[in-house]
C-alpha positions as CSV (number, residue, x, y, z in Angstrom):
1,M,109.8,81.7,99.8
2,F,113.0,80.5,98.2
3,I,116.0,82.7,97.6
4,G,115.5,83.0,93.8
5,R,112.0,84.2,94.2
6,K,113.1,86.9,96.6
7,I,115.8,88.0,94.1
8,H,113.2,88.2,91.4
9,D,110.6,90.0,93.5
10,I,113.1,92.7,94.7
11,R,114.6,93.1,91.3
12,M,111.3,93.6,89.5
13,S,108.8,95.1,91.9
14,T,111.0,97.1,94.2
15,K,113.9,98.1,92.0
16,G,112.4,97.8,88.5
17,M,115.7,96.4,87.4
18,T,116.5,94.3,84.4
19,L,118.5,91.1,84.5
20,K,121.1,92.9,82.4
21,K,121.4,95.7,84.9
22,L,121.7,93.3,87.9
23,S,124.3,91.4,85.9
24,D,126.3,94.6,85.2
25,L,126.2,95.6,88.9
26,T,127.2,92.2,90.2
27,G,129.6,90.9,87.5
28,L,127.5,87.7,87.3
29,A,126.2,86.4,83.9
30,V,122.6,87.1,83.0
31,I,122.0,83.3,82.6
32,T,123.4,82.7,86.1
33,I,121.0,85.2,87.7
34,S,118.2,83.8,85.7
35,K,118.9,80.3,86.9
36,Y,119.0,81.6,90.5
37,E,115.6,83.3,90.0
38,S,114.0,80.2,88.5
39,G,115.3,77.9,91.2
40,E,117.5,75.9,88.9
41,R,120.6,76.9,90.9
42,T,121.2,78.3,94.3
43,P,123.7,81.1,94.7
44,G,126.6,80.6,97.0
45,R,127.2,83.1,99.8
46,E,129.7,85.2,97.8
47,N,127.4,85.6,94.8
48,L,124.4,86.2,97.0
49,K,126.3,88.9,98.7
50,K,127.0,90.6,95.4
51,I,123.3,90.4,94.5
52,A,122.2,91.6,98.0
53,D,124.6,94.6,97.7
54,A,123.3,95.5,94.2
55,L,119.7,95.4,95.5
56,N,120.5,97.2,98.8
57,E,119.3,94.2,100.8
58,S,120.9,92.3,103.6
59,L,122.0,88.7,103.3
60,E,119.7,88.0,106.3
61,Y,116.7,88.9,104.2
62,F,117.5,86.2,101.6
63,Y,118.2,83.6,104.3
64,G,114.9,84.4,106.1
65,F,116.3,86.0,109.3
């Protein structure tokens, strides 16, 4: 499973969080997160860390460790 799908799955099914809410928590633009989720872009480590922290997940989960 690619990183964007993991972000989407956690955001929606586990946290019930909107893109806007995740954007507010991370400081990332809604369109940026949307592109990560769709696989159009891959987040760098710094942005993935922001997302992981907002979703209470570890970076290792996203990298598949």
